C-alpha positions in Angstrom: 63.9 108.2 95.4 65.7 106.0 92.8 63.9 105.5 89.6 64.4 101.9 88.6 61.9 102.0 85.7 63.0 99.8 82.9 66.2 98.8 84.6 65.2 95.1 84.8 64.4 95.0 81.1 67.7 96.8 80.3 69.7 94.2 82.2 67.8 91.2 80.7 68.3 92.7 77.2 72.0 92.5 77.6 71.7 88.7 77.6 70.9 88.8 73.9 73.3 91.6 73.0 76.2 90.7 70.6 79.5 90.9 72.3 78.1 90.7 75.8 81.0 88.4 76.8 83.2 91.5 76.8 81.5 92.6 80.1 83.6 91.4 83.0 81.9 88.7 85.0 79.2 88.1 82.5 79.9 84.4 82.3 79.1 84.1 86.0 75.7 85.8 86.0 74.8 85.6 82.3 72.7 88.8 82.8 70.0 86.9 84.7 68.2 88.3 87.6 66.3 86.7 90.5 62.7 87.7 90.8 62.0 90.8 92.9 61.0 90.4 96.5 57.5 91.2 97.7 56.9 94.1 100.1 56.2 91.6 102.8 59.5 89.8 102.1 61.5 93.0 102.3 59.8 93.9 105.5 60.6 90.5 106.9 64.2 90.9 105.8 64.5 94.3 107.5 63.0 92.9 110.7 65.5 90.0 110.6 68.4 92.5 110.1 66.9 94.9 112.6 67.8 97.8 110.3 66.0 99.8 107.6 67.7 99.2 104.3 68.9 102.2 102.3 66.1 103.3 100.0 67.9 102.6 96.7 68.8 99.0 97.6 65.3 98.4 99.1 63.6 99.6 96.0 66.0 97.6 93.8 64.9 94.4 95.7 61.3 95.4 95.1 61.5 96.5 91.4 64.6 94.9 89.8 65.5 91.7 91.6 66.7 90.0 94.7 70.1 89.5 93.1 71.9 88.4 89.9 73.4 90.4 87.1 75.5 93.3 88.2 79.1 94.6 88.7 81.9 92.0 88.6 80.3 88.6 89.3 76.9 90.0 90.1 74.8 90.9 93.1 74.6 88.2 95.6 71.0 87.0 95.8 69.3 87.4 99.2 67.0 84.5 100.1 65.0 83.3 103.0 66.3 79.9 104.3 63.5 78.6 106.4 63.8 79.1 110.1 67.4 80.1 109.9 66.5 83.5 108.4 67.9 85.4 105.4 71.2 84.8 103.6 73.2 86.4 100.8 73.9 83.3 98.7 77.6 83.1 97.9 78.7 85.5 100.7 82.2 84.7 101.8 81.4 84.7 105.5 79.8 81.3 106.2 77.8 82.4 109.2 76.8 85.9 110.5 74.8 86.7 113.6 71.8 88.9 112.7 72.5 91.4 115.4 75.8 92.3 113.7 74.0 94.1 110.9 72.4 96.6 113.3 75.7 97.6 114.9 77.3 100.8 113.8 79.7 100.4 110.9 83.1 101.3 112.2 84.4 102.7 108.9 87.0 99.9 108.6 89.0 98.8 111.5 91.4 100.4 114.0 94.0 101.6 111.5 96.6 101.9 114.3 96.3 98.2 115.0 96.8 97.3 111.4 99.8 99.6 111.1 101.4 98.1 114.3 101.1 94.6 113.1 102.3 95.3 109.6 105.4 96.9 111.1 106.0 93.7 113.0 106.4 91.5 109.9 109.4 89.3 110.4 112.3 90.1 108.1 114.8 87.6 106.6 117.8 89.4 108.0 116.5 88.8 111.5 116.9 85.1 111.3 119.9 82.8 110.7 117.6 79.8 110.1 115.0 79.9 107.3 112.9 77.4 109.2 112.7 79.9 112.1 111.7 82.6 109.6 109.0 80.5 108.1 107.6 79.7 111.5 107.7 83.4 112.5 106.0 84.4 109.3 103.2 81.9 109.7 102.5 83.1 113.3 102.6 86.7 112.1 100.2 86.0 109.2 97.8 84.4 111.6 97.8 87.4 113.9 97.4 89.7 110.9 94.4 87.8 109.7 92.8 88.0 113.2 93.1 91.8 113.1 92.2 92.3 109.4 89.3 89.8 109.3 87.7 90.6 112.7 84.0 90.3 111.8 83.3 93.6 113.7 85.1 95.4 111.0 82.2 94.9 108.7 79.4 95.2 111.3 76.6 97.3 109.9 77.3 96.3 106.3 76.0 93.8 103.8 78.3 91.8 101.6 76.7 92.2 98.2 79.2 91.6 95.5 82.0 89.0 95.0 84.7 90.6 92.8 86.7 87.4 92.6 89.9 86.2 94.3 88.5 87.1 97.8 87.6 90.7 96.9 84.2 91.9 98.1 82.0 95.0 97.9 79.9 95.9 100.9 76.8 98.1 101.3 76.8 100.0 104.6 73.5 100.1 106.4 74.3 101.9 109.6 76.3 104.9 110.9 77.6 107.9 109.0 78.5 105.8 105.9 75.0 104.4 105.6 74.0 103.9 102.0 77.5 103.9 100.6 79.5 101.1 99.0 82.8 100.0 100.4 85.5 97.9 98.7 87.2 95.1 100.6 90.7 94.2 99.2 92.0 92.7 102.5 93.0 89.6 100.7 95.6 91.8 98.9 96.9 93.3 102.1 95.0 96.5 101.6 92.3 98.0 103.9 88.6 98.5 103.5 87.8 101.8 101.7 84.9 103.6 100.2 84.0 103.2 96.5 84.4 106.5 94.8 83.4 107.9 91.4 85.7 109.6 88.9 85.3 112.8 90.8 86.4 111.3 94.1 82.9 111.3 95.6 81.5 108.3 97.6 79.2 106.1 95.6 75.8 104.8 96.8 74.2 101.6 95.7 72.2 103.1 92.9 75.2 105.0 91.5 77.3 101.9 91.7 74.7 99.6 89.9 73.5 102.1 87.3 77.1 103.0 86.5 77.8 99.4 85.8 74.7 99.0 83.7 75.6 102.0 81.5 79.1 100.7 81.0 77.9 97.3 80.1 75.5 98.7 77.6 78.3 100.8 76.1 80.5 97.7 75.8 77.7 96.0 73.9 76.9 98.9 71.7 73.6 99.6 73.5 74.4 103.1 74.7 71.3 105.0 75.8 
């Protein structure tokens, strides 16, 4: 069980700390946190998702907040939006069917499909006319996007953190990677991959968040 005792106060204390602008993303979240969810709200969220949330994220929602200050530009707040259900505000995907969250996380996509399409990138020397090259590149990029951004690639995961410029961090809630954080740099032409600590071990939500908090406190001279 994750001990979140005092964490909310530690985060909020950073708002008054000298030099807190040195923490990346601080201007976006300003070290503010949404109010925690109630037990009834978390249960309703899990029922809507049709999954049990990893314990550390579930207890974070109950004890620390529904979102706000955190790594990069912060934790996307999860909120109930009337009859439409729950939504992570700011999530790059505009619309997600609830059933997708309960599907098994595939661990990224079919790597062979990505390799194949990357190998098919049109090359300048293959074309005599630059207009033909441009048209071929445009068609290839569209096919690459369809493979890379197939929504099934992130089935069973929650988009929790916007790192800017299209980069995301996901929390996996199903399958063998359940409870672990995955980075999403597809906008840079890279593939989804697990977040790992300095020792190369996969990072769960608590380790990811508390690691950020300790680093932010160190940057502000509030080392514990």
